[in-house]
C-alpha positions as CSV (number, residue, x, y, z in Angstrom):
1,M,159.4,60.0,89.5
2,D,159.3,63.0,91.8
3,Q,156.1,64.5,90.3
4,L,152.8,62.8,90.6
5,M,149.6,63.9,88.8
6,M,146.3,62.4,89.7
7,F,143.8,62.7,86.9
8,D,140.0,62.4,87.0
9,D,138.5,59.5,85.0
10,P,135.3,61.2,83.7
11,R,133.2,58.0,84.2
12,S,134.3,57.7,87.8
13,R,133.9,61.4,88.5
14,G,130.2,61.5,87.4
15,N,129.4,58.4,89.4
16,L,131.0,59.9,92.6
17,L,128.9,63.1,92.7
18,P,127.9,64.9,94.9
19,F,131.4,64.5,96.5
20,T,133.2,65.4,93.3
21,F,131.4,68.7,92.9
22,T,133.9,70.1,95.3
23,R,137.0,67.9,94.9
24,P,138.9,65.8,92.4
25,V,138.3,62.0,92.6
26,A,141.8,61.5,94.2
27,A,141.0,63.8,97.1
28,I,138.3,61.4,98.4
29,R,139.3,59.7,101.6
30,I,138.9,56.0,101.8
31,G,140.7,54.1,104.6
32,I,143.0,56.5,106.6
33,L,144.3,58.5,103.6
34,T,142.9,60.1,100.5
35,I,143.6,58.2,97.2
36,A,146.2,60.9,96.3
37,E,147.9,60.5,99.7
38,K,148.1,56.8,99.3
39,W,150.0,57.1,96.0
40,E,152.2,59.9,97.4
41,Q,153.3,57.8,100.3
42,H,153.9,54.7,98.3
43,L,155.8,56.3,95.5
44,Q,157.5,58.9,97.8
45,A,156.5,61.7,95.4
46,T,157.8,65.2,96.4
47,R,155.0,67.0,94.5
48,V,151.4,66.1,93.8
49,G,149.1,67.8,91.3
50,Y,145.6,67.2,90.0
51,L,144.1,67.1,86.5
52,T,140.5,67.8,87.2
53,Q,137.6,70.2,86.4
54,E,138.8,73.7,85.4
55,Y,136.8,75.4,88.2
56,L,138.6,73.2,90.8
57,Q,142.1,73.8,89.6
58,A,142.7,77.0,91.6
59,K,142.6,74.9,94.7
60,F,143.7,71.5,93.2
61,S,146.3,72.7,90.7
62,P,148.1,70.7,88.0
63,L,151.9,70.5,87.7
64,Q,154.1,71.3,84.8
65,G,157.0,69.2,83.5
66,P,157.5,65.4,83.3
67,S,155.2,63.6,85.7
68,L,153.7,60.2,86.4
69,Y,150.0,60.4,85.8
70,V,147.8,58.1,87.8
71,N,144.0,57.5,87.6
72,G,142.5,59.3,90.6
73,A,140.0,56.6,91.2
74,L,142.6,53.9,91.5
75,C,143.5,52.4,94.9
76,P,147.0,51.1,95.0
77,N,148.1,47.5,95.8
78,E,151.5,45.9,95.7
79,E,151.3,44.4,92.2
80,L,149.9,47.6,90.8
81,L,152.5,49.7,92.4
82,E,155.3,47.6,90.8
83,A,153.7,48.0,87.4
84,V,153.2,51.7,87.7
85,A,156.7,52.3,89.2
86,A,158.2,50.4,86.2
87,L,156.6,52.7,83.6
88,K,159.0,54.6,81.4
89,E,158.7,57.6,79.1
90,N,156.3,56.9,76.2
91,E,154.5,54.1,78.1
92,S,151.0,53.8,79.5
93,L,149.3,51.2,81.7
94,W,145.8,50.0,80.9
95,H,143.2,47.6,82.5
96,Q,140.9,46.6,79.7
97,E,139.6,50.0,78.4
98,T,140.6,52.0,81.5
99,L,143.8,54.1,81.6
100,L,145.5,53.5,84.9
101,A,148.8,55.4,84.5
102,A,151.2,57.0,82.1
103,V,154.5,59.0,82.0
104,L,154.0,62.3,80.2
105,E,156.1,65.4,79.6
106,N,153.3,67.9,80.4
107,P,149.5,68.1,80.9
108,D,148.9,69.1,77.3
109,Q,149.8,65.6,76.2
110,F,147.1,64.0,78.3
111,Q,144.0,62.5,76.8
112,S,142.3,59.9,78.9
113,D,140.8,57.9,76.0
114,H,143.8,58.1,73.7
115,L,147.5,58.6,74.1
116,P,149.1,58.8,70.6
117,G,152.6,57.4,70.3
118,K,152.6,55.8,73.7
119,R,153.5,52.1,74.2
120,K,150.4,50.4,75.7
121,I,151.0,48.0,78.5
122,I,148.1,45.8,79.7
123,F,147.6,45.1,83.4
124,E,145.6,41.9,83.7
125,K,145.4,41.5,87.5
126,D,142.6,42.7,89.7
127,I,142.3,46.5,90.4
128,R,140.2,48.5,92.8
129,L,138.8,51.5,90.9
130,L,136.4,53.7,92.9
131,N,133.4,54.1,90.7
132,R,130.4,54.4,93.1
133,T,129.7,56.5,96.2
134,W,128.8,53.5,98.3
135,Q,132.1,51.8,97.6
136,I,133.7,54.4,99.8
137,F,132.2,52.8,102.9
138,Q,132.0,49.3,101.4
139,W,135.8,49.1,100.9
140,N,136.7,51.3,103.8
141,G,137.7,48.4,106.2
142,S,140.2,46.8,103.9
143,E,141.6,50.2,102.9
144,I,142.1,51.0,106.6
145,K,144.2,47.8,106.9
146,Q,146.3,48.6,103.9
147,D,146.9,52.3,105.0
148,F,147.6,51.1,108.6
149,D,150.4,48.9,107.3
150,L,151.8,51.7,105.1
151,L,151.8,54.4,107.9
152,T,153.0,52.2,110.8
153,R,155.7,50.1,109.1
154,R,159.0,50.2,111.1
155,R,157.5,52.7,113.5
156,V,156.6,52.5,117.2
157,S,153.3,53.6,118.6
158,W,153.4,56.3,121.3
159,G,150.8,54.3,123.2
160,T,148.8,55.7,126.1
161,D,149.6,56.2,129.8
162,D,146.0,56.2,130.9
163,P,145.4,53.3,133.4
164,H,141.7,53.4,132.8
165,T,141.9,52.7,129.0
166,Q,141.6,49.1,127.9
167,L,143.4,48.0,124.8
168,Y,142.6,44.7,123.2
169,R,145.2,43.3,120.8
170,E,147.5,46.2,121.4
171,P,150.1,45.4,118.6
172,D,147.3,46.3,116.1
173,I,146.7,49.7,117.8
174,F,148.8,52.6,116.7
175,I,148.7,55.9,118.5
176,E,150.5,59.0,117.1
177,K,152.3,61.6,119.1
178,G,150.0,64.1,120.9
179,A,146.9,61.9,120.9
180,K,144.9,61.8,124.1
181,I,142.8,58.9,125.3
182,R,140.9,58.7,128.6
183,A,138.9,55.8,130.0
184,A,138.1,54.2,126.7
185,V,137.9,50.7,125.3
186,L,139.8,50.0,122.0
187,N,139.3,46.6,120.5
188,A,141.5,45.7,117.5
189,T,140.6,42.0,117.5
190,N,138.9,42.2,114.1
191,G,141.1,44.9,112.6
192,P,143.6,47.6,113.3
193,I,142.9,50.9,115.1
194,Y,144.8,54.1,114.0
195,I,144.7,57.2,116.2
196,G,146.2,60.3,114.5
197,K,148.3,63.1,115.8
198,N,146.7,65.3,118.4
199,A,143.4,63.3,118.2
200,E,141.3,62.9,121.3
201,I,139.1,60.0,122.5
202,M,137.0,61.1,125.4
203,E,135.8,59.2,128.4
204,G,133.6,56.2,127.9
205,S,134.1,55.7,124.2
206,L,133.9,52.2,122.8
207,V,135.8,51.5,119.6
208,R,136.1,48.4,117.4
209,G,138.6,48.1,114.5
210,P,139.1,48.5,111.7
211,F,138.9,52.2,112.7
212,A,140.8,55.4,111.9
213,L,140.7,58.7,113.9
214,C,142.7,61.1,111.8
215,E,144.7,64.1,112.9
216,N,143.0,66.6,115.3
217,A,139.8,64.6,115.3
218,T,137.7,63.9,118.5
219,L,135.5,61.2,119.8
220,S,132.8,62.6,122.1
221,M,132.1,61.1,125.5
222,G,130.4,57.8,125.4
223,A,130.8,57.3,121.6
224,K,130.0,53.9,120.3
225,I,132.1,53.3,117.1
226,R,131.7,50.0,115.2
227,E,133.9,48.4,112.6
228,N,135.1,49.9,109.3
229,T,134.7,53.6,110.3
230,T,137.0,56.5,109.4
231,I,136.7,59.9,111.1
232,G,138.7,62.4,109.0
233,P,140.9,65.2,110.2
234,G,139.3,67.9,112.4
235,C,136.0,66.0,112.9
236,K,134.1,65.6,116.1
237,V,131.9,62.5,116.3
238,G,129.8,60.9,118.9
239,G,126.7,58.7,119.3
240,E,126.5,55.3,117.5
241,V,128.4,55.0,114.2
242,S,128.9,52.0,112.1
243,N,130.9,51.7,108.8
244,V,130.8,55.5,108.1
245,V,133.5,57.6,106.4
246,F,133.7,61.2,107.5
247,L,136.0,63.0,104.9
248,G,137.0,65.7,107.3
249,Y,136.1,68.8,109.4
250,S,132.5,67.7,110.1
251,N,130.6,67.4,113.4
252,K,128.3,64.7,114.7
253,S,129.0,65.3,118.3
254,H,125.7,64.1,119.8
255,D,123.7,60.9,120.2
256,G,121.9,59.4,117.2
257,Y,122.7,56.4,114.9
258,M,124.4,56.6,111.6
259,G,125.4,53.5,109.5
260,N,126.9,52.7,106.1
261,S,127.2,56.3,105.0
262,V,129.7,58.9,103.6
263,V,129.9,62.4,105.0
264,G,131.7,65.3,103.3
265,E,133.6,68.2,104.8
266,W,132.2,71.0,106.9
267,C,128.9,69.3,107.8
268,N,127.1,69.6,111.1
269,F,124.5,67.2,112.5
270,G,122.1,68.4,115.3
271,A,121.5,66.3,118.4
272,N,119.6,63.0,117.8
273,T,120.1,63.0,114.0
274,V,119.3,59.5,112.8
275,V,120.4,57.9,109.5
276,S,118.6,54.7,108.5
277,N,120.7,52.1,106.7
278,L,118.2,49.2,106.3
279,K,114.8,49.2,104.7
280,N,111.9,47.7,106.6
281,N,111.4,45.1,103.9
282,H,115.1,44.3,103.8
283,M,115.2,44.9,100.0
284,P,118.3,46.3,98.2
285,V,118.7,50.1,98.5
286,K,118.5,52.5,95.6
287,V,120.3,55.9,95.6
288,W,120.2,58.9,93.3
289,D,122.5,58.6,90.3
290,Y,123.5,62.0,88.8
291,T,124.7,60.4,85.6
292,K,121.3,58.9,84.7
293,G,119.1,61.5,86.4
294,G,117.3,58.8,88.4
295,F,117.7,56.2,91.1
296,S,120.2,53.3,90.7
297,D,120.2,50.0,92.6
298,T,123.2,49.6,94.9
299,G,122.7,45.9,95.3
300,L,123.3,46.5,99.0
301,Q,121.0,45.6,101.9
302,F,122.7,48.1,104.2
303,C,123.2,51.6,102.7
304,G,122.7,54.8,104.6
305,S,123.2,58.3,103.2
306,M,125.6,60.2,100.9
307,I,126.0,63.7,102.4
308,A,128.0,66.2,100.4
309,D,130.1,69.1,101.8
310,H,128.7,72.0,103.9
311,V,125.4,70.2,104.7
312,K,123.7,71.2,108.0
313,L,121.0,68.9,109.7
314,G,118.8,70.3,112.4
315,I,118.0,68.7,115.8
316,G,116.2,65.4,115.4
317,T,116.6,65.2,111.6
318,T,115.8,61.7,110.3
319,L,117.2,60.5,107.0
320,N,115.7,57.6,105.1
321,T,117.7,54.7,103.7
322,G,119.7,55.7,100.6
323,T,119.2,59.4,101.0
324,V,121.6,61.6,98.9
325,I,122.1,65.3,99.9
326,G,123.8,67.8,97.7
327,V,126.4,70.5,98.6
328,G,125.4,73.3,101.0
329,S,121.9,72.1,101.9
330,N,120.3,72.9,105.2
331,L,117.7,70.4,106.5
332,F,115.4,70.7,109.5
333,G,111.9,69.8,110.8
334,E,109.9,66.6,111.4
335,G,109.5,63.7,109.0
336,F,111.8,62.2,106.3
337,P,112.9,64.6,103.6
338,R,112.9,63.3,100.1
339,K,115.6,60.7,99.2
340,F,117.3,63.1,96.8
341,V,117.9,66.6,98.1
342,S,119.6,68.9,95.6
343,S,122.4,71.2,96.5
344,F,121.7,74.5,98.3
345,A,118.2,73.3,99.5
346,W,116.7,74.9,102.5
347,G,113.8,73.0,104.3
348,G,112.7,69.5,104.9
349,A,109.8,67.1,104.6
350,S,107.3,70.0,104.2
351,G,109.2,71.4,101.2
352,F,112.2,73.4,100.1
353,S,113.4,76.8,99.1
354,T,116.8,77.8,97.9
355,F,119.6,78.5,100.5
356,K,120.6,81.9,99.1
357,L,124.3,82.0,98.1
358,M,125.1,85.1,100.2
359,R,123.6,83.5,103.4
360,F,125.3,80.2,102.6
361,E,128.7,81.9,102.3
362,E,128.2,83.5,105.7
363,T,127.5,80.2,107.3
364,A,130.4,78.5,105.5
365,Q,132.8,81.2,106.6
366,K,131.7,80.8,110.3
367,A,131.9,77.0,110.1
368,M,135.4,77.0,108.7
369,A,136.7,79.7,111.1
370,F,135.4,77.6,114.0
371,K,138.0,75.0,113.0
372,G,140.8,77.4,112.2
373,K,140.3,77.4,108.5
374,E,139.7,80.3,106.1
375,F,136.8,80.6,103.7
376,D,139.0,82.1,101.0
377,E,138.4,83.2,97.5
378,K,139.3,79.8,96.1
379,E,136.6,78.2,98.2
380,R,134.1,80.9,97.4
381,T,134.7,80.5,93.6
382,I,134.3,76.8,93.7
383,L,131.0,76.9,95.6
384,Q,129.6,79.7,93.4
385,R,130.3,77.5,90.4
386,V,128.7,74.5,92.1
387,F,125.7,76.7,92.9
388,E,125.3,77.4,89.2
389,L,126.0,73.8,88.1
390,T,123.3,72.4,90.4
391,R,120.6,75.0,89.7
392,P,118.6,72.7,87.3
393,Y,118.0,70.3,90.2
394,R,116.3,73.0,92.3
395,I,113.0,72.6,90.5
396,W,111.2,75.0,93.0
397,D,113.6,77.9,92.2
398,K,111.6,80.4,90.1
399,E,114.8,82.2,89.1
400,F,115.8,79.2,86.9
């Protein structure tokens, strides 16, 4: 079917906050591509729409007319693709109590918990349904491998003409047209390396796969990038990074360690920002859970930070293991800030005030313009709505 509609599963959406404050679930990047882009490529859809929160739909709009509806948290695999592609009108695909896909005439027919008159088909094989923020980095390596196969099948890498760049296991390294690499070491022994269009790897960078550097992204001089890392489009990243997913358009240009983390769009990290990913006592890490209003155990020994869109961290900022930072926060100063920082917070370990919306918008406009993007009315409206939705978390705000 030509039209593809990615719908938010309410259970997954809540568990994936703060990233889903500003995007549908299917717009989350895991591997090289977003979940929506994976399905679009596999199914060769000509149009993609989203069924998500009303305040997001000006930017992520739905489609009208007959469409294949796919759960936005669902990562495709070969068996699942066959089952979804085989769906016909009046059929829906389920895994236990979770709706995976359906063929519908229009969005008005859609109800995630009940599709009256639809023939119900049960999919009994394993699925990968993104349901926790930490799964984004936890599954990133295997998703890079699958996306690499999808994007490079029957294609030839442009390669590099730089005699000072060393490639280990070159058949598993794919370099798109316009990418520039100088005096770097790319090691694909443990997994593939994908370098996107017009990306740049500066001198002295050390990279181990699985790794993805997306379109127009940059590795700073001397970067040390370990396995299972994705640097989304338009990002600039340096220092030491291990198993981190940058969704796009964010900067961590300078030295400083970051591990087992997820970074939203339009973030900026000052020099020597450090993100801890292991507790001193080696116990499992807990992170803030928006759905329960408290901390949940990840079951992971290694878990860094979950950093939402438009977050700014000052020079020398240190984040504790399992820190969650909401949309539009600006952190600075000595010491560890609290492990849950609400959206639009201004301050650090010594306390917070509210990052006033007008000042935030000025900053966001400049940050987006710096990368050639416009802070338009759609962006403004979404962030104004997020500001109101997250107001109850700013307990210091006397206006609430």
